[in-house]
Structure formats: structure tokens, C-alpha cells
N, C-alpha and C positions, 0 to 999 in steps of 0.2 A: 601874226608876227612869227618869224622863223626863229626857232631855238637853235643856238650854237651847241651842237653835241660833238665832243671830240671822240676820236677812236679810242678804244680801250688800250691800255698799256700792253705791249706784247708779252711781258712777263706775267701780268695778271691773266691774260688769255690762256697762256700755257698752264699756269697754276690752276685756273678754274677747270681746265680739261683734265688735269691730273687728279684733282679732287673728285671730279665726277667718275673717273676711272676707278679710284680707290673704293668709292661707294659701290659701284657696279660689281667690282671683283668680290665684294662681300654679299652681294645680293640684297642690299639694304635699300629701302625706300627713303625719301627725304624725311618722312616722319620718324622712321627708325633711327636715322642718324641724328635728328633733332633731339630725340629722347636720350640717346647715348652721350651727346655732346653738350646739351643744354643751350644750343643755338637754335633760333627759330628756323622753321622750314623756309620761310621767305628769304631770310638772310643767306641760308645755305644755297638756295636756288640762284639767288643773284650773284653769289661768289662763284658758283660753278659756271655761270654764263658770262662772267667777267663784267657784270654790270656795276659791281662795286670792287674796290681794291680792299682785300681783307686786311683787318688790323692784326697786330701781333697777338693780341689776346684771342681773337678768333682762330688764327692759325695754331696757336698753342693748344686750344681745346681740341681741334681736329687732329693735331699730332698725337695728343694723349689717346684719343679714340683709335687711331691707326697704328699706335706703337712706334712712332718715328720722332726723331728730333726735327726741329725746324730746318736745320741745315740739310738734313737728308731729303726732306720734302722739297725744299727749294732746288737742291741739286738734281732731283728727278725731273725737273722741267727744263733742264739744260742738257747738253750733249754729254757723252761719256766723259767723266772727269779724267783729266790728265794728271800725271804725278807732279807736274810743275804748273803753277798758275801765276802768271805775271800780274803785277798789281793792276794794270790797266784792264785785265781780263777777269778779275775777281767780281763775282756777282754781288751787286748792291741792291738791297731792297729797303724801301722806305715806308714806314707807317706814318703817313702825313698827319693823320688825326691826332696822334700822340706825340709827335716830334721825335720819333725813334728812327735811326738809320742803322742798318745792319749790313756788314760786309762779310761774306764768307771768304776767309783768308785761306784756309786749307780745304782742298776739295775732299768732301766726304767720299768714302768708298765702302761698299757693303762689308768688306773683310776687315776693316779697321774700326776701332772703338773710339778713337779720339779725333777731335777737330778743333780748330781755332776760329773764333768769330771776333770781329771788331764791332763794338757797339758805340753809338753816339747818341746822347740824349740832349736835346735842346734845353735851355733854361726853362724850368717849370715842368718839364716832361715827367710823367709819372706812369709807369707800366705796372699793371697788376696781372699776374697769372694765377688763375684759380687752382691749377694743378700742374705737376710737371709733365712734359711730353712722355717721359719714361720714368716710372717711380724708381727712386734710388739713384737717379742721374747724378754723377759727380761733376761739380763745377769749380773752376778756379777763376776768380775774378780779379784781374790786375788792372788797377786804374792808371792810365797814362797821363791824363790831364783832367783838371777840375775836381769836383767832389761828387761822390756817388753814395747814396744811402740804399743798402740792400737789406730787405727784411725777409727772413726765413725762420720758420718755427717760432713765430711771434717775437723774434729778437731782431732789432734793427742794428746794423753795423754801418757806420759812416766811414767811408774810405776816401782818402785823399791821394794825390798823385804819388805813385810808387807803392802804395799799400796793395796787399793781395789777400783775398779771403777764399778759403777752401771750404766747400760744404757738399753734402749730399742732399738732394732735393726730394722730399717725400710729400710735401703739401704746397699750399699757396706761397708765392714769392712776390716781392715787389722791388722794382728798380726805379729809383727816383733821383733826378738831378738835384743835388743838395746845395749847389752853389749858384752864384750869379752868372757864371759862364757855362759853356757846354761841358758835359762830362763825357770823356772818351776813355774806353776801357777795352781790354782783351778778355774774352771769355773762352776758357779752355773747357770743352765738354768731353766727358768720358762716359761711355755707356757702361752700365753695371755688368 
């Protein structure tokens, strides 16, 4: 019986190649990266070969090890960022396993410290990050629609449309769709 195998997503292919480059630049084996990130060698290998689409949690762990924000990592798999990015050209990445959709609204640039990201969580979606990609990262979370529960430093904040939460991220965080409909929000990220 022939198995129907679809071609890997082009973004996943470029992302896998970039992850492999970052590891090679540091001279790390898969085992060393596994120890540093807490992600199994098998999962790392499959992500680098684009055999799996990495989850937001996995990318967050790797960003922490490599000292990058997720937006910066994702921008590195695209062409040189322009100062203007039309809505139709903004990079969208989806973590299908968790129901999280992420749109890079502003193109990150190595010389700039801030960026805007649009997040969408499907009903029931629950994202847990075990560490920030960069310790002390400043985040402003502005809810555009729905209800979003954000947990940081063991305190849960429930935000409704129009509410904005500002925080610095030092430890684990959790983003959970707290309503019956989709939660849509803007995340302003500022490097320390």
C-alpha cells in the first residue's frame, strides 16, 4: 500500500536549515544541543531535516539557547527585511498542534530592539513556554478580540478586548485562550 507523503512546508525547510546552521556555527553536536535545550536529539534532528513542523514551545527553547527572539529566528529564514511590509507579505507561522497562529507584523532588524507580532489562539489553545527566549525580555500584550489568560511569575492575568499587560519575562509563561471564541492579540516585544 502506497503511503501519501506530502512535501515539507517551504518555511519549515528553511527553518530547519537555519537551525542546523546555528548549531554548526557553535560547533555543537545534536547531543550537546539536546542537553542545553532539554529537547531530544531525535526531535532536533527531525526539525533540522524538516520532517516535523516545530511547535512554538520547541522554537522557544531553541531561541533561548541561541539568544534570539522567535521573530528574529523566523526572519532569518526570509530575505533581507524591508522597512515596509505589506499585510499580504507578513510572515505567518502556525503551530497546528496547539492552535496558535503567529504573524510577524514588523520586520525585525538586527539594529532594532522592538517588534510587533499578532497572535491568534483557537478556542482551547494553551501555550506554555518554559523560559523566555531572552531573559528580561519586555512584552506588551494588547488583546484585540476574545479573552486571553497570561501567566507570568506564577500570576495569571485575564485580559479581555482592549486590555493591555506589560511585563518583563524572566521565567516560564503561559498564554491560554480563556473564552469560547478565538483570542487575537498584539505582542510588542522589546529586547533588554
